[in-house]
N, C-alpha and C positions, 0 to 999 in steps of 0.2 A: 504493500500500500504506500509506503514511504516513497518508493521510486515513481509511482504513478503521480502522486501529489507533486513531487519534485519536478518532474517533466512538465506537468501542467503549469506550475508557477513560472518556469523558464519560458515556456511557449507563450503564456499570457503576457509576460513582460516584453517579449519580442513583438507580439501583436500590437502593443501600445507604443512601440518604439522608445521604450524606457531603458535606462541603464540600471544596473544594480544599485548604484548610488542614489538615483532618482527614487527608486522604490523604498530604499532605506530611509531617505529623508521624509517621505510621505508617511511611513509607518512609525517613525521616531525610534528606529533601531539601527544597529551598525550594518555597514555593507557586508562585513564578514558573516553576519547572521543570515542575510539574504543568500549569500554564496552557499552556506550550509543547507538552507532550504532547498536550493536548486540542485545540490549534489546528493540530497537524500540523507545528509548527516544529522539533520535536526527536523522535527515535525512542528509546523506552526500550531499554536494554540487555537482553539475555536474562535476566540476573539480576533486573533491575527488573521485567520482565514477569512473572517467576515470583512476585515479591513482590506485584505487583498481583493476580495470579491467586489467591493465598492470601488476600489482604485482602478481595477481592470474593466469594470462594467460587465462582469460575468456572473452567472448564477453559481451558487456554492457547489451544486452537483457537478459542474464542469471539472473541478479539481479532483474528483473521485472516479470519474468515468474511465473505465479500462478499455472502452471501445475506441481504438485509435486506428488511423489509416496511414498508409505510406504513399506519398505522391511519387509518381514517376518523373522522368526527365521533364523539366519545365523550360520552355522558351517563351518568355514574355514578349508580347507585341506591345511595345512601349516606346516612348521617346528616349533618346540617349541620356537625357538629364534625369531620368527616374533613378533616384539613389538606391544603393544596395540595402540600406536599412529599411526603406519602405518596401522594397521587394520582399525582404524576409517577413515583414509585418503582413504583407498581402498573402504570402504563403500560409501563414497561421490563420488568417481570416478564411481563406479557402478551405483549409483543413477542418475548421469548426463547422462550416456549412455542410461539407461533405460527410463528416462524421455523423451529423444529425440525419442527413438524408439516408445514408446507408444503414444507420441504426434503426430507423423507422421501417425500412424495407426488411431488415433482418427480423424485427419484431413481428412482421406480418408474413414471414417465411417466403418472401419474394426473392427469387433468384433467377438469373439468366446468364447466357453466354453470348456476348456480342460477337457478331461475325462481320468482318470487314470484307465486303464482297468485291472490292476493287483492289484488294491487297496484292494480287498477282498480275495486275495490269501494268505492264512495263511502260516507262516513259523515256523516249529517246529525244524528244524535243517538246517545246511548249505547245506546239500544235496538237500533240497527242491528248492534251487535256480535254479538248472538245468531245472526242469519242468516249473518253472515260466518264465525263459528266453525263453524257447521254445514256451510257450503260447504267450508271448509278440511278438516274432518274427513272429509267425503265424498270430496274430491279425493285425500286421503291414504289412503283406503281403511281408515279405522279406525272408521267408524260412530260409535256412541255408547257403545261399551263402555269400561270402566275401562282406563286406560293404566298399565301396570305399570312401564315404564322410560322416562321422558321423555327422558333423555339419549340412550339408544339410538335412540329414535324420531327425534329431531332429527338425529343423525348419519346415520341411514339416509336422511334427506331432504336430505343434503348441507349441513347446518349444523354447523359445528365447535363443539364445546363444550369449554371449558377449566375445570377445577376447580382453584382455588387454595386451598392449605391454610395456607401460611405467609403469612397476610394479616391485616390489621387487622380486628377484629370489627365496625368501623363500616361496612365495605364489604359490600354485598349482592350486586350484580351489575351487568353492563353488556352492551351489545350494539353491534356496529358492523360495517362491511364492511372487509375488508383488501384493499388494492390495487384498490379499487373493484370487487371481484369476489366475494370469499369472505365469506359471512355468518358471524359469530362471536358466540357468547354465552359470557360468563365469569361464573362464579358462585362464591361463597364455599363451599368444600367442607366447612367445619366446621359448617354449619347442620344442624338436624334435617331429616330427609328430607322432611317435608311442606312446610317453609319453602323448602327447596331447589327442590322441584318447582314451587311457586308462583312463585318468583323466575325460574326458567328460562322459564316461560310468559309471565310479565310482560315479560321482555326479548324474547321472541319477538314479542310485541305491538309493541314499539318497532321491531323489524326489519321487520315485514310490514304493519302497518296504515297505510292511507292516511288519516291523521287530518286533520280540518279545522283551520283556524287556531285555536289555543287557547293558554292559558297552561300553565305547567308542571304546576300542580295538576290541571287538567282532563285533560292528557295522561296523568298518572299514573292518574287515575280510569278513563280508557278502557282502559289496559293492565291495570289490576287487574280490570276487568270481563272483559276478554279471557281472562286467566288463570283466573279463577273459572269462566267459562263453558266453557272448554276442559277443565278438570279435572272439572267436575260440571255438565253441561248442564241448563238449566232444566227441560226436559221430563222428564229423569231425576230431578231433585229432586222434582217433583210425583209421579212414579211411586213413588219411595221413601217419601215422607212423606204422600201424599194431599193433600186440600184444606186449607182454612184451619183452623188449630188454635190452642188456647189454651195447650197444654203439649206439650213434647217431653222424652222421658226421656234421661238420659245414656247409657243402654245403646244406644238407637237411634243417638245421635251417634257413639259409639265404633265401632259396627258399620259405619257409613258411612265413618268415617275409615279404618278398616282396608281397606275395599273400594276406595275411590277415591283414597287417598293425599292427602287434603286435611285441613287442621287443623280442629279443632272450631269455633274462632271463625269460620273462613271458611265452614264449613257453616251455622252460624247466620245469617251474613250472607246466604248464598244462600237460606235459608228466608224471610228478609224480602224479598229481591229477587223471589222467586217468589210473594209474597203469602200464604205459608203462616203466617208469624208477623207480628205487628204491630211497628212501630218501638218501641212502648212495651215490648213483650216483649223486644226486642233490648236496649234500655237496661237493663231489669231483669236481664237475663242478666249484663251486665258489672258491675252493682252487686252482684249476688250473689257473683260470684267475687272481686271486689275486697275484700270483707270476710270472705272465707273462704279463707285461704292453702292449706288442704288441697285444697279444691275447685279452686282455681286451678291447683295443680300437676297435678291429675288431668286437667283440661281441656287443659292445654298439653303433656301428655305425648305423646311421639312413639311411634306404634304401627304405622305402615306398614312391612311386613316385607320387601318386595321391594327388593333392592339397586338404588340409583339410580346407575348408572355405565355406562361404555362402555370397552371395551378395544381400540377400533379403532386408536388410535395405536400402542399396544404391538404389536398384531398386524402393523401395517405395518412396524415396525422389524424384527421377527423375519423377516418375509417378505423384506425387503431383505437381511438377513443371509444367509438361506438361498439367495437368488439371487446371493450374492456381490457385491451392489451396494455394500455397506459392510463394513468390517472389524469384528472383535470390539471393538476399541478405540472405534470410532465408535458402535457400538450401546451400549456401556457409557456413553458420554457422553450419548447421546440419552435413555436410560432412567434415567440417574443410578443405575446399579447397577454392582457390581464385575464385572470380566471373568469371574471364576470362575463366578458365578451365571449369567451369560449363556451360557457354554460348557456348563454343566450342562443348560440348556434345549434345547441343540442336539443332539438324540438321533439324528436320521436324516440 
């Protein structure tokens, strides 16, 4: 038990980006005692655990939970200025969310084995992504129609999605496997919906694509191509806009944005990729909006109206509660809601 509490205290401190000295100052004890707590050499008293709980903003049961997960290799999609300390904090935040998710599935005896159906699809060039995306869409029975809820689609395909809202704006998203079994995508929930959708599919590319040996920039290009192709397939681009053109109206772009949930800059890039617009026209597009703030705001405005979310985790918690697998108190902790609101939802 000492080791469990010790690890939890250390992880919670990292979560909050605090040093051992910071925690010691807040609790009015020595840094050496915090070190002993984290090394399992000393057990905090109940009053000190309560103080730690308040300091870290975590429930007391967090410190005693033995249900822990192991994150696989993580490649953050982030700005280069995102500091390592915040990356470590983000990992702990992700682990807490995933521990809760997997714990509730375990309590309901839910298990599965995710199958990557494009794992053996070899990629020799970036053009191969088009056929791979078509294969995936076909296997997933979604054809080439617009996708209204990416998160719901991914969770229906046994890929867990975690949206984080209390997170640094420099963080975009990440993908990994948990316990070498469960595929997970994490995304910044504060993004405009079009950017969120693109990021989700970019990270899906990291999870599923069997990429050739390449550098980081090339890998990102492959995953960007995957996301763009998934959102707005090339043959549909041609169907919507026709053949080679000299000009595209903003009205056409807005209509497409609303229909496919893809940003206008990404649509313009797809038009170049499909050979409908020249690279010169693409460059002129960015020059035009760069010198016209009003047009830039119009171009970057979010317009996709379908909510991009899933309530699967919440439904599982209420299902466990209804089956008396968990208590009202546990449900309150898992959903971060007060017990009264939980009880009000339990009508039958």
